[in-house]
C-alpha positions in Angstrom: -26.3 54.5 3.1 -27.3 50.9 2.6 -30.3 49.9 0.5 -31.6 46.4 0.5 -34.9 45.5 -1.0 -36.2 42.6 -3.0 -37.6 43.8 -6.4 -40.0 41.4 -8.0 -40.5 41.9 -11.7 -42.1 39.9 -14.5 -40.1 39.7 -17.7 -41.8 39.0 -21.0 -39.9 38.4 -24.3 -41.9 39.3 -27.4 -41.1 38.7 -31.1 -42.9 40.8 -33.6 -42.0 41.0 -37.3 -38.6 39.3 -36.5 -37.7 41.9 -33.8 -37.2 40.6 -30.2 -38.1 42.9 -27.4 -38.5 42.7 -23.7 -41.2 44.0 -21.4 -40.4 44.3 -17.7 -43.0 45.2 -15.2 -43.2 45.1 -11.4 -45.2 42.3 -9.9 -47.0 44.7 -7.6 -47.6 48.4 -8.0 -44.8 49.2 -5.5 -42.4 46.9 -7.4 -43.3 48.5 -10.7 -42.7 52.0 -9.3 -39.4 51.0 -7.7 -38.3 49.3 -10.9 -39.0 52.4 -12.9 -37.0 54.5 -10.4 -34.0 52.1 -10.3 -34.0 51.8 -14.2 -34.0 55.6 -14.5 -31.1 55.9 -12.0 -29.1 53.2 -13.8 -29.6 54.9 -17.2 -28.6 58.3 -15.6 -25.4 56.7 -14.1 -24.6 55.1 -17.4 -24.9 58.3 -19.4 -24.0 61.2 -17.1 -20.7 61.8 -15.3 -21.1 61.2 -11.6 -19.5 64.7 -11.0 -22.6 66.3 -12.6 -25.0 64.7 -10.1 -25.5 67.1 -7.2 -27.6 67.6 -4.1 -29.5 70.8 -4.0 -27.7 73.4 -1.8 -31.0 74.4 -0.1 -30.6 72.6 3.3 -34.3 72.0 3.5 -34.4 70.3 0.1 -33.8 66.5 -0.3 -33.6 66.5 -4.1 -30.6 65.7 -6.3 -30.3 66.9 -9.9 -28.2 66.5 -13.0 -26.2 69.7 -13.6 -26.4 70.3 -17.3 -25.2 73.9 -17.1 -22.4 75.0 -19.3 -20.0 75.9 -16.5 -21.1 73.0 -14.2 -21.8 75.3 -11.3 -25.5 74.9 -10.8 -26.5 75.0 -7.1 -30.2 74.4 -6.8 -32.6 71.8 -8.1 -34.9 74.6 -9.3 -34.1 78.3 -9.3 -37.8 79.4 -8.9 -38.2 77.5 -5.7 -35.0 76.5 -3.8 -32.7 79.1 -5.4 -35.1 81.9 -4.9 -35.8 80.9 -1.2 -32.1 80.8 -0.4 -31.3 84.1 -2.1 -34.4 85.8 -0.5 -33.5 84.5 3.0 -29.9 85.8 2.6 -31.2 89.2 1.4 -33.6 89.6 4.3 -30.9 88.5 6.8 -28.5 91.1 5.4 -31.3 93.7 5.5 -32.0 92.9 9.2 -28.3 93.1 10.1 -27.9 96.4 8.4 -30.9 97.9 10.2 -29.5 96.8 13.6 -26.3 98.8 13.1 
């Protein structure tokens, strides 16, 4: 996957009570939203092992998540939606197969 997009941001350096801080905002609303997403991704990659970032096992879901489970075997982005759907579909499939026999 290749991603190429110009990101236009405005950087402001502030000094208040001897403390220097930066303020970064996107020039447009789209730039600002994209900047926030990219910043969040970079912070995640910097603090979380790449092996803990997973794609949801529900084939219809496009989400990725950080697996913070103790054993590191989480499969779904959310158990109440994706996990339940996959398990329910599997259950009903087995039930249909058993009634055909």
